[in-house]
N, C-alpha and C positions, 0 to 999 in steps of 0.2 A: 755160856758164860764163863770166860776163863777165871780161874783163881791164882792171885800172885801171892808167892811166900809175904810174910809180913816180917822176915828177918832176913840179914845176909847170909847165915849161914845156910847154904843150900847145895846141893850137886852140882858139878860144874855141867857146862853143855857138853852134850854127848849124843850119839846116836847107835842104834844097834843093843840098846840095852833091853832087859826084861823087866816087868812089871808085874805086882799079882795083888790083889785085895787080901786084906786080913784083919779081922775084928774092925772096920771102920778105918782102916789105914791103908795107904797105898806103899807097897815096897818097890823099890827101884834097885836092880843089881847091875854092875858092871857097863859094857858098852864100850864105846871107843871115841876119843876126843881126836878130832884130826885137824886140826890147826896149830902150827902149820903141817906137821905129820901126823900120821895115825899112831895114837897109844893105846893099847887096850887098858881097860880099867877094871880093879877088883874091889871096889868099896859099895858099900850097901846103904841105903837111905829110907827112911820111913817118914812119909808126909801125914800130917794130921789135918784134915782138911777144916775141922771145927777150931782148930788155934791158927791155921793158916801157916804151919810152921814145919820145918825139916829137922829132922835129928839124925846125924850118922850114927851107925850100928857097931857095935864091937862086940866081941865075945865076951861073955858073962864071966867066964872064969879061965884061968890060963890051962886048966885041963881039958878043956873044949877044945875040938879039933880046929887048926887053922881054917881060916875061910877060904872058898874054893879059888883057883888061881884066874887070874884076869882074863876075861873072855867077851866077845862080842857076837851078834847075830845069834844067840842061844834063847833058849826056851827056859820059863819058870812055871811052876803052879805050887799053890800052898796046899799040903796035906797032914793033917794032925798037928797043926799049928807049927810047921815047919816049911820053910823057904825051899822045895827042891829044885835045883838047877841043872839042865841037861843041854 
């Protein structure tokens, strides 16, 4: 069964992204959008399956490090409630 988001605020079409499961939510990072030309993405999204909604993630504070550089065809894993991207 497929799940469609209930709102328009959702990640753009992409490929080569990574996904990870954290506390009942799906994390999506990066990838590339290749229409009409390929562009690497550096955005992070959280899908809540219970609410069928997406939220784009931002740094909690300005003192936190900047998000990783744009990338695709990478891997990610959750460890200690942090998304590790490599």
